[in-house]
PDBQT receptor file of N, H, CA, C and O in Angstrom, charges set to zero:
ATOM      1  N   MET A   1       3.341  -8.313 -16.888  1.00  0.00    +0.000 N 
ATOM      2  CA  MET A   1       4.147  -8.803 -15.880  1.00  0.00    +0.000 C 
ATOM      3  C   MET A   1       3.610  -8.177 -14.435  1.00  0.00    +0.000 C 
ATOM      4  O   MET A   1       3.098  -8.898 -13.578  1.00  0.00    +0.000 OA
ATOM      5  N   ALA A   2       3.773  -6.901 -14.290  1.00  0.00    +0.000 N 
ATOM      6  H   ALA A   2       4.189  -6.316 -14.985  1.00  0.00    +0.000 HD
ATOM      7  CA  ALA A   2       3.466  -6.289 -13.164  1.00  0.00    +0.000 C 
ATOM      8  C   ALA A   2       1.690  -5.839 -12.837  1.00  0.00    +0.000 C 
ATOM      9  O   ALA A   2       0.939  -5.469 -13.740  1.00  0.00    +0.000 OA
ATOM     10  N   ASP A   3       1.378  -5.937 -11.759  1.00  0.00    +0.000 N 
ATOM     11  H   ASP A   3       1.987  -6.237 -11.026  1.00  0.00    +0.000 HD
ATOM     12  CA  ASP A   3      -0.115  -5.777 -11.545  1.00  0.00    +0.000 C 
ATOM     13  C   ASP A   3      -0.244  -4.421 -10.718  1.00  0.00    +0.000 C 
ATOM     14  O   ASP A   3       0.676  -4.068  -9.979  1.00  0.00    +0.000 OA
ATOM     15  N   ILE A   4      -1.280  -3.751 -10.844  1.00  0.00    +0.000 N 
ATOM     16  H   ILE A   4      -2.028  -4.037 -11.444  1.00  0.00    +0.000 HD
ATOM     17  CA  ILE A   4      -1.714  -2.305 -10.241  1.00  0.00    +0.000 C 
ATOM     18  C   ILE A   4      -2.292  -2.941  -8.860  1.00  0.00    +0.000 C 
ATOM     19  O   ILE A   4      -3.185  -3.788  -8.872  1.00  0.00    +0.000 OA
ATOM     20  N   VAL A   5      -1.685  -2.441  -7.655  1.00  0.00    +0.000 N 
ATOM     21  H   VAL A   5      -0.959  -1.752  -7.645  1.00  0.00    +0.000 HD
ATOM     22  CA  VAL A   5      -2.132  -2.712  -6.444  1.00  0.00    +0.000 C 
ATOM     23  C   VAL A   5      -2.531  -1.245  -5.764  1.00  0.00    +0.000 C 
ATOM     24  O   VAL A   5      -2.047  -0.193  -6.182  1.00  0.00    +0.000 OA
ATOM     25  N   GLY A   6      -3.324  -1.302  -4.839  1.00  0.00    +0.000 N 
ATOM     26  H   GLY A   6      -3.717  -2.156  -4.499  1.00  0.00    +0.000 HD
ATOM     27  CA  GLY A   6      -3.549  -0.186  -3.848  1.00  0.00    +0.000 C 
ATOM     28  C   GLY A   6      -2.933  -0.039  -2.433  1.00  0.00    +0.000 C 
ATOM     29  O   GLY A   6      -2.810  -1.148  -1.912  1.00  0.00    +0.000 OA
ATOM     30  N   LEU A   7      -2.605   0.747  -1.827  1.00  0.00    +0.000 N 
ATOM     31  H   LEU A   7      -2.706   1.647  -2.251  1.00  0.00    +0.000 HD
ATOM     32  CA  LEU A   7      -1.846   0.594  -0.581  1.00  0.00    +0.000 C 
ATOM     33  C   LEU A   7      -2.837   1.334   0.394  1.00  0.00    +0.000 C 
ATOM     34  O   LEU A   7      -3.218   2.499   0.275  1.00  0.00    +0.000 OA
ATOM     35  N   GLN A   8      -3.149   0.523   1.289  1.00  0.00    +0.000 N 
ATOM     36  H   GLN A   8      -2.839  -0.423   1.386  1.00  0.00    +0.000 HD
ATOM     37  CA  GLN A   8      -4.213   0.860   2.211  1.00  0.00    +0.000 C 
ATOM     38  C   GLN A   8      -3.701   1.327   3.550  1.00  0.00    +0.000 C 
ATOM     39  O   GLN A   8      -2.752   0.672   3.982  1.00  0.00    +0.000 OA
ATOM     40  N   CYS A   9      -4.115   2.289   4.269  1.00  0.00    +0.000 N 
ATOM     41  H   CYS A   9      -4.886   2.822   3.918  1.00  0.00    +0.000 HD
ATOM     42  CA  CYS A   9      -3.610   2.816   5.712  1.00  0.00    +0.000 C 
ATOM     43  C   CYS A   9      -4.186   1.692   6.710  1.00  0.00    +0.000 C 
ATOM     44  O   CYS A   9      -5.350   1.301   6.613  1.00  0.00    +0.000 OA
ATOM     45  N   THR A  10      -3.315   1.212   7.650  1.00  0.00    +0.000 N 
ATOM     46  H   THR A  10      -2.370   1.529   7.729  1.00  0.00    +0.000 HD
ATOM     47  CA  THR A  10      -3.623   0.258   8.532  1.00  0.00    +0.000 C 
ATOM     48  C   THR A  10      -4.340   0.987   9.633  1.00  0.00    +0.000 C 
ATOM     49  O   THR A  10      -5.064   0.279  10.332  1.00  0.00    +0.000 OA
ATOM     50  N   GLU A  11      -4.274   2.366   9.944  1.00  0.00    +0.000 N 
ATOM     51  H   GLU A  11      -3.685   2.942   9.377  1.00  0.00    +0.000 HD
ATOM     52  CA  GLU A  11      -5.162   2.838  10.955  1.00  0.00    +0.000 C 
ATOM     53  C   GLU A  11      -6.505   3.443  10.552  1.00  0.00    +0.000 C 
ATOM     54  O   GLU A  11      -7.420   3.327  11.367  1.00  0.00    +0.000 OA
ATOM     55  N   CYS A  12      -6.712   4.001   9.533  1.00  0.00    +0.000 N 
ATOM     56  H   CYS A  12      -5.969   4.095   8.871  1.00  0.00    +0.000 HD
ATOM     57  CA  CYS A  12      -8.012   4.676   9.180  1.00  0.00    +0.000 C 
ATOM     58  C   CYS A  12      -8.511   3.695   8.077  1.00  0.00    +0.000 C 
ATOM     59  O   CYS A  12      -9.736   3.693   7.955  1.00  0.00    +0.000 OA
ATOM     60  N   LYS A  13      -7.873   2.921   7.308  1.00  0.00    +0.000 N 
ATOM     61  H   LYS A  13      -6.878   2.923   7.408  1.00  0.00    +0.000 HD
ATOM     62  CA  LYS A  13      -8.447   1.935   6.138  1.00  0.00    +0.000 C 
ATOM     63  C   LYS A  13      -8.753   2.662   5.017  1.00  0.00    +0.000 C 
ATOM     64  O   LYS A  13      -9.593   2.311   4.188  1.00  0.00    +0.000 OA
ATOM     65  N   ASP A  14      -7.963   3.868   4.953  1.00  0.00    +0.000 N 
ATOM     66  H   ASP A  14      -7.281   4.153   5.626  1.00  0.00    +0.000 HD
ATOM     67  CA  ASP A  14      -8.414   4.549   3.553  1.00  0.00    +0.000 C 
ATOM     68  C   ASP A  14      -7.321   4.188   2.500  1.00  0.00    +0.000 C 
ATOM     69  O   ASP A  14      -6.162   4.185   2.913  1.00  0.00    +0.000 OA
ATOM     70  N   ARG A  15      -7.496   3.955   1.492  1.00  0.00    +0.000 N 
ATOM     71  H   ARG A  15      -8.438   3.958   1.156  1.00  0.00    +0.000 HD
ATOM     72  CA  ARG A  15      -6.788   3.755   0.219  1.00  0.00    +0.000 C 
ATOM     73  C   ARG A  15      -6.147   4.915  -0.360  1.00  0.00    +0.000 C 
ATOM     74  O   ARG A  15      -6.867   5.622  -1.064  1.00  0.00    +0.000 OA
ATOM     75  N   ASN A  16      -4.853   5.278  -0.194  1.00  0.00    +0.000 N 
ATOM     76  H   ASN A  16      -4.268   4.703   0.378  1.00  0.00    +0.000 HD
ATOM     77  CA  ASN A  16      -4.486   6.510  -0.584  1.00  0.00    +0.000 C 
ATOM     78  C   ASN A  16      -3.370   6.343  -1.921  1.00  0.00    +0.000 C 
ATOM     79  O   ASN A  16      -3.209   7.242  -2.746  1.00  0.00    +0.000 OA
ATOM     80  N   TYR A  17      -2.753   5.216  -1.955  1.00  0.00    +0.000 N 
ATOM     81  H   TYR A  17      -2.884   4.486  -1.284  1.00  0.00    +0.000 HD
ATOM     82  CA  TYR A  17      -1.656   5.285  -3.074  1.00  0.00    +0.000 C 
ATOM     83  C   TYR A  17      -2.000   3.909  -3.954  1.00  0.00    +0.000 C 
ATOM     84  O   TYR A  17      -2.627   2.924  -3.566  1.00  0.00    +0.000 OA
ATOM     85  N   VAL A  18      -1.502   4.107  -5.029  1.00  0.00    +0.000 N 
ATOM     86  H   VAL A  18      -0.993   4.907  -5.344  1.00  0.00    +0.000 HD
ATOM     87  CA  VAL A  18      -1.382   2.902  -5.964  1.00  0.00    +0.000 C 
ATOM     88  C   VAL A  18      -0.141   2.814  -6.528  1.00  0.00    +0.000 C 
ATOM     89  O   VAL A  18       0.564   3.797  -6.759  1.00  0.00    +0.000 OA
ATOM     90  N   THR A  19       0.195   1.542  -6.789  1.00  0.00    +0.000 N 
ATOM     91  H   THR A  19      -0.377   0.744  -6.602  1.00  0.00    +0.000 HD
ATOM     92  CA  THR A  19       1.582   1.330  -7.469  1.00  0.00    +0.000 C 
ATOM     93  C   THR A  19       1.642   0.024  -8.044  1.00  0.00    +0.000 C 
ATOM     94  O   THR A  19       0.701  -0.754  -7.881  1.00  0.00    +0.000 OA
ATOM     95  N   LEU A  20       2.643  -0.290  -8.694  1.00  0.00    +0.000 N 
ATOM     96  H   LEU A  20       3.407   0.342  -8.826  1.00  0.00    +0.000 HD
ATOM     97  CA  LEU A  20       3.026  -1.621  -9.420  1.00  0.00    +0.000 C 
ATOM     98  C   LEU A  20       3.778  -2.559  -8.739  1.00  0.00    +0.000 C 
ATOM     99  O   LEU A  20       4.802  -2.159  -8.186  1.00  0.00    +0.000 OA
ATOM    100  N   VAL A  21       3.494  -3.656  -8.671  1.00  0.00    +0.000 N 
ATOM    101  H   VAL A  21       2.662  -3.981  -9.119  1.00  0.00    +0.000 HD
ATOM    102  CA  VAL A  21       4.274  -4.853  -8.116  1.00  0.00    +0.000 C 
ATOM    103  C   VAL A  21       4.316  -6.179  -9.107  1.00  0.00    +0.000 C 
ATOM    104  O   VAL A  21       3.329  -6.593  -9.716  1.00  0.00    +0.000 OA
ATOM    105  N   ASN A  22       5.461  -6.692  -9.154  1.00  0.00    +0.000 N 
ATOM    106  H   ASN A  22       6.262  -6.356  -8.660  1.00  0.00    +0.000 HD
ATOM    107  CA  ASN A  22       5.744  -7.742  -9.771  1.00  0.00    +0.000 C 
ATOM    108  C   ASN A  22       5.571  -9.108  -9.169  1.00  0.00    +0.000 C 
ATOM    109  O   ASN A  22       6.388  -9.638  -8.417  1.00  0.00    +0.000 OA
ATOM    110  N   LYS A  23       4.370  -9.658  -9.587  1.00  0.00    +0.000 N 
ATOM    111  H   LYS A  23       3.706  -9.227 -10.198  1.00  0.00    +0.000 HD
ATOM    112  CA  LYS A  23       3.819 -10.913  -8.756  1.00  0.00    +0.000 C 
ATOM    113  C   LYS A  23       4.715 -12.122  -8.804  1.00  0.00    +0.000 C 
ATOM    114  O   LYS A  23       4.692 -13.023  -7.965  1.00  0.00    +0.000 OA
ATOM    115  N   LYS A  24       5.585 -12.062  -9.957  1.00  0.00    +0.000 N 
ATOM    116  H   LYS A  24       5.604 -11.330 -10.638  1.00  0.00    +0.000 HD
ATOM    117  CA  LYS A  24       6.735 -13.289 -10.191  1.00  0.00    +0.000 C 
ATOM    118  C   LYS A  24       7.570 -13.130  -8.978  1.00  0.00    +0.000 C 
ATOM    119  O   LYS A  24       7.750 -14.122  -8.272  1.00  0.00    +0.000 OA
ATOM    120  N   LYS A  25       8.134 -11.920  -8.635  1.00  0.00    +0.000 N 
ATOM    121  H   LYS A  25       7.988 -11.114  -9.208  1.00  0.00    +0.000 HD
ATOM    122  CA  LYS A  25       9.314 -11.776  -7.820  1.00  0.00    +0.000 C 
ATOM    123  C   LYS A  25       8.709 -11.521  -6.332  1.00  0.00    +0.000 C 
ATOM    124  O   LYS A  25       9.477 -11.829  -5.420  1.00  0.00    +0.000 OA
ATOM    125  N   ALA A  26       7.549 -11.048  -5.989  1.00  0.00    +0.000 N 
ATOM    126  H   ALA A  26       6.925 -10.798  -6.729  1.00  0.00    +0.000 HD
ATOM    127  CA  ALA A  26       7.148 -10.725  -4.721  1.00  0.00    +0.000 C 
ATOM    128  C   ALA A  26       6.309 -11.937  -4.332  1.00  0.00    +0.000 C 
ATOM    129  O   ALA A  26       5.428 -12.453  -5.019  1.00  0.00    +0.000 OA
ATOM    130  N   THR A  27       6.732 -12.319  -3.089  1.00  0.00    +0.000 N 
ATOM    131  H   THR A  27       7.447 -11.899  -2.531  1.00  0.00    +0.000 HD
ATOM    132  CA  THR A  27       6.012 -13.388  -2.516  1.00  0.00    +0.000 C 
ATOM    133  C   THR A  27       5.282 -12.949  -1.429  1.00  0.00    +0.000 C 
ATOM    134  O   THR A  27       4.267 -13.626  -1.264  1.00  0.00    +0.000 OA
ATOM    135  N   LYS A  28       5.441 -12.011  -0.585  1.00  0.00    +0.000 N 
ATOM    136  H   LYS A  28       6.266 -11.461  -0.719  1.00  0.00    +0.000 HD
ATOM    137  CA  LYS A  28       4.818 -11.426   0.428  1.00  0.00    +0.000 C 
ATOM    138  C   LYS A  28       3.925 -10.341   0.173  1.00  0.00    +0.000 C 
ATOM    139  O   LYS A  28       4.097  -9.950  -0.982  1.00  0.00    +0.000 OA
ATOM    140  N   LYS A  29       2.965  -9.637   0.825  1.00  0.00    +0.000 N 
ATOM    141  H   LYS A  29       2.825  -9.955   1.763  1.00  0.00    +0.000 HD
ATOM    142  CA  LYS A  29       2.241  -8.474   0.514  1.00  0.00    +0.000 C 
ATOM    143  C   LYS A  29       3.176  -7.406   0.859  1.00  0.00    +0.000 C 
ATOM    144  O   LYS A  29       3.995  -7.544   1.768  1.00  0.00    +0.000 OA
ATOM    145  N   LEU A  30       3.068  -6.258   0.099  1.00  0.00    +0.000 N 
ATOM    146  H   LEU A  30       2.404  -6.146  -0.640  1.00  0.00    +0.000 HD
ATOM    147  CA  LEU A  30       4.074  -5.170  -0.064  1.00  0.00    +0.000 C 
ATOM    148  C   LEU A  30       3.458  -4.271   1.277  1.00  0.00    +0.000 C 
ATOM    149  O   LEU A  30       2.271  -4.127   1.570  1.00  0.00    +0.000 OA
ATOM    150  N   GLU A  31       4.539  -3.776   1.914  1.00  0.00    +0.000 N 
ATOM    151  H   GLU A  31       5.503  -3.894   1.676  1.00  0.00    +0.000 HD
ATOM    152  CA  GLU A  31       4.246  -2.783   3.320  1.00  0.00    +0.000 C 
ATOM    153  C   GLU A  31       5.133  -1.928   3.176  1.00  0.00    +0.000 C 
ATOM    154  O   GLU A  31       6.282  -2.228   2.853  1.00  0.00    +0.000 OA
ATOM    155  N   LYS A  32       4.635  -0.425   3.450  1.00  0.00    +0.000 N 
ATOM    156  H   LYS A  32       3.701  -0.181   3.712  1.00  0.00    +0.000 HD
ATOM    157  CA  LYS A  32       5.519   0.727   3.180  1.00  0.00    +0.000 C 
ATOM    158  C   LYS A  32       4.897   1.495   4.021  1.00  0.00    +0.000 C 
ATOM    159  O   LYS A  32       3.673   1.520   4.149  1.00  0.00    +0.000 OA
ATOM    160  N   SER A  33       6.055   2.478   4.932  1.00  0.00    +0.000 N 
ATOM    161  H   SER A  33       7.049   2.458   4.828  1.00  0.00    +0.000 HD
ATOM    162  CA  SER A  33       5.611   3.410   5.650  1.00  0.00    +0.000 C 
ATOM    163  C   SER A  33       5.511   4.873   4.858  1.00  0.00    +0.000 C 
ATOM    164  O   SER A  33       6.484   5.587   4.615  1.00  0.00    +0.000 OA
ATOM    165  N   LYS A  34       4.258   5.141   4.539  1.00  0.00    +0.000 N 
ATOM    166  H   LYS A  34       3.468   4.561   4.736  1.00  0.00    +0.000 HD
ATOM    167  CA  LYS A  34       3.788   6.488   3.667  1.00  0.00    +0.000 C 
ATOM    168  C   LYS A  34       3.053   7.358   4.650  1.00  0.00    +0.000 C 
ATOM    169  O   LYS A  34       2.653   7.041   5.770  1.00  0.00    +0.000 OA
ATOM    170  N   PHE A  35       2.934   8.670   3.943  1.00  0.00    +0.000 N 
ATOM    171  H   PHE A  35       3.260   8.928   3.033  1.00  0.00    +0.000 HD
ATOM    172  CA  PHE A  35       2.147   9.708   4.705  1.00  0.00    +0.000 C 
ATOM    173  C   PHE A  35       0.572   9.462   4.556  1.00  0.00    +0.000 C 
ATOM    174  O   PHE A  35       0.215   9.251   3.396  1.00  0.00    +0.000 OA
ATOM    175  N   CYS A  36      -0.188   9.455   5.297  1.00  0.00    +0.000 N 
ATOM    176  H   CYS A  36       0.102   9.626   6.238  1.00  0.00    +0.000 HD
ATOM    177  CA  CYS A  36      -1.769   9.275   5.257  1.00  0.00    +0.000 C 
ATOM    178  C   CYS A  36      -2.219  10.584   5.317  1.00  0.00    +0.000 C 
ATOM    179  O   CYS A  36      -2.139  11.052   6.453  1.00  0.00    +0.000 OA
ATOM    180  N   PRO A  37      -2.746  11.466   4.324  1.00  0.00    +0.000 N 
ATOM    181  CA  PRO A  37      -3.354  12.740   4.494  1.00  0.00    +0.000 C 
ATOM    182  C   PRO A  37      -4.622  12.716   5.330  1.00  0.00    +0.000 C 
ATOM    183  O   PRO A  37      -5.000  13.804   5.765  1.00  0.00    +0.000 OA
ATOM    184  N   LYS A  38      -5.415  11.506   5.651  1.00  0.00    +0.000 N 
ATOM    185  H   LYS A  38      -5.107  10.622   5.298  1.00  0.00    +0.000 HD
ATOM    186  CA  LYS A  38      -6.444  11.742   6.196  1.00  0.00    +0.000 C 
ATOM    187  C   LYS A  38      -6.349  11.644   7.976  1.00  0.00    +0.000 C 
ATOM    188  O   LYS A  38      -7.161  12.091   8.786  1.00  0.00    +0.000 OA
ATOM    189  N   CYS A  39      -4.985  10.855   8.254  1.00  0.00    +0.000 N 
ATOM    190  H   CYS A  39      -4.325  10.492   7.596  1.00  0.00    +0.000 HD
ATOM    191  CA  CYS A  39      -4.553  10.710   9.598  1.00  0.00    +0.000 C 
ATOM    192  C   CYS A  39      -3.531  11.971   9.973  1.00  0.00    +0.000 C 
ATOM    193  O   CYS A  39      -3.328  12.376  11.117  1.00  0.00    +0.000 OA
ATOM    194  N   GLY A  40      -2.999  12.442   8.893  1.00  0.00    +0.000 N 
ATOM    195  H   GLY A  40      -3.163  12.112   7.964  1.00  0.00    +0.000 HD
ATOM    196  CA  GLY A  40      -1.935  13.455   9.157  1.00  0.00    +0.000 C 
ATOM    197  C   GLY A  40      -0.763  13.196   9.670  1.00  0.00    +0.000 C 
ATOM    198  O   GLY A  40      -0.145  14.092  10.245  1.00  0.00    +0.000 OA
ATOM    199  N   LYS A  41      -0.177  11.738   9.534  1.00  0.00    +0.000 N 
ATOM    200  H   LYS A  41      -0.679  11.010   9.066  1.00  0.00    +0.000 HD
ATOM    201  CA  LYS A  41       1.279  11.407  10.070  1.00  0.00    +0.000 C 
ATOM    202  C   LYS A  41       1.473  10.218   9.175  1.00  0.00    +0.000 C 
ATOM    203  O   LYS A  41       0.586   9.747   8.464  1.00  0.00    +0.000 OA
ATOM    204  N   HIS A  42       2.685   9.777   9.263  1.00  0.00    +0.000 N 
ATOM    205  H   HIS A  42       3.406  10.160   9.840  1.00  0.00    +0.000 HD
ATOM    206  CA  HIS A  42       3.251   8.504   8.350  1.00  0.00    +0.000 C 
ATOM    207  C   HIS A  42       2.843   7.417   9.212  1.00  0.00    +0.000 C 
ATOM    208  O   HIS A  42       3.082   7.380  10.419  1.00  0.00    +0.000 OA
ATOM    209  N   THR A  43       2.133   6.409   8.468  1.00  0.00    +0.000 N 
ATOM    210  H   THR A  43       1.939   6.438   7.488  1.00  0.00    +0.000 HD
ATOM    211  CA  THR A  43       1.739   5.204   9.075  1.00  0.00    +0.000 C 
ATOM    212  C   THR A  43       2.022   4.064   8.136  1.00  0.00    +0.000 C 
ATOM    213  O   THR A  43       2.375   4.337   6.988  1.00  0.00    +0.000 OA
ATOM    214  N   LEU A  44       1.887   2.668   8.562  1.00  0.00    +0.000 N 
ATOM    215  H   LEU A  44       1.600   2.447   9.495  1.00  0.00    +0.000 HD
ATOM    216  CA  LEU A  44       2.192   1.609   7.691  1.00  0.00    +0.000 C 
ATOM    217  C   LEU A  44       1.143   1.346   6.599  1.00  0.00    +0.000 C 
ATOM    218  O   LEU A  44       0.016   1.153   7.056  1.00  0.00    +0.000 OA
ATOM    219  N   HIS A  45       1.243   1.298   5.390  1.00  0.00    +0.000 N 
ATOM    220  H   HIS A  45       2.158   1.454   5.019  1.00  0.00    +0.000 HD
ATOM    221  CA  HIS A  45       0.344   1.022   4.465  1.00  0.00    +0.000 C 
ATOM    222  C   HIS A  45       0.685  -0.401   3.771  1.00  0.00    +0.000 C 
ATOM    223  O   HIS A  45       1.797  -0.723   3.350  1.00  0.00    +0.000 OA
ATOM    224  N   LYS A  46      -0.395  -1.124   3.738  1.00  0.00    +0.000 N 
ATOM    225  H   LYS A  46      -1.297  -0.863   4.080  1.00  0.00    +0.000 HD
ATOM    226  CA  LYS A  46      -0.438  -2.645   3.393  1.00  0.00    +0.000 C 
ATOM    227  C   LYS A  46      -1.054  -2.557   1.960  1.00  0.00    +0.000 C 
ATOM    228  O   LYS A  46      -1.885  -1.729   1.587  1.00  0.00    +0.000 OA
ATOM    229  N   GLU A  47      -0.455  -3.634   1.173  1.00  0.00    +0.000 N 
ATOM    230  H   GLU A  47       0.220  -4.307   1.476  1.00  0.00    +0.000 HD
ATOM    231  CA  GLU A  47      -1.246  -3.859  -0.147  1.00  0.00    +0.000 C 
ATOM    232  C   GLU A  47      -2.585  -4.378  -0.087  1.00  0.00    +0.000 C 
ATOM    233  O   GLU A  47      -2.859  -5.242   0.746  1.00  0.00    +0.000 OA
ATOM    234  N   CYS A  48      -3.589  -3.860  -1.023  1.00  0.00    +0.000 N 
ATOM    235  H   CYS A  48      -3.366  -3.158  -1.699  1.00  0.00    +0.000 HD
ATOM    236  CA  CYS A  48      -4.989  -4.458  -1.150  1.00  0.00    +0.000 C 
ATOM    237  C   CYS A  48      -5.249  -4.430  -2.389  1.00  0.00    +0.000 C 
ATOM    238  O   CYS A  48      -4.373  -3.976  -3.125  1.00  0.00    +0.000 OA
ATOM    239  N   LYS A  49      -6.304  -4.823  -2.881  1.00  0.00    +0.000 N 
ATOM    240  H   LYS A  49      -7.016  -5.191  -2.283  1.00  0.00    +0.000 HD
ATOM    241  CA  LYS A  49      -6.641  -5.113  -4.245  1.00  0.00    +0.000 C 
ATOM    242  C   LYS A  49      -7.532  -3.770  -4.750  1.00  0.00    +0.000 C 
ATOM    243  O   LYS A  49      -7.972  -3.718  -5.899  1.00  0.00    +0.000 OA
TER     244      LYS A  49
């Protein structure tokens, strides 16, 4: 049921995190504020393949 998706930083475009998303319940792309080790600060991370 759940698919593995990566979370990509919107500032440096680096893929930092991997998470599971239930595609049947989630209609929009996942967006979370997470810490980016490359930028050194909390930034918005969006779902990518």
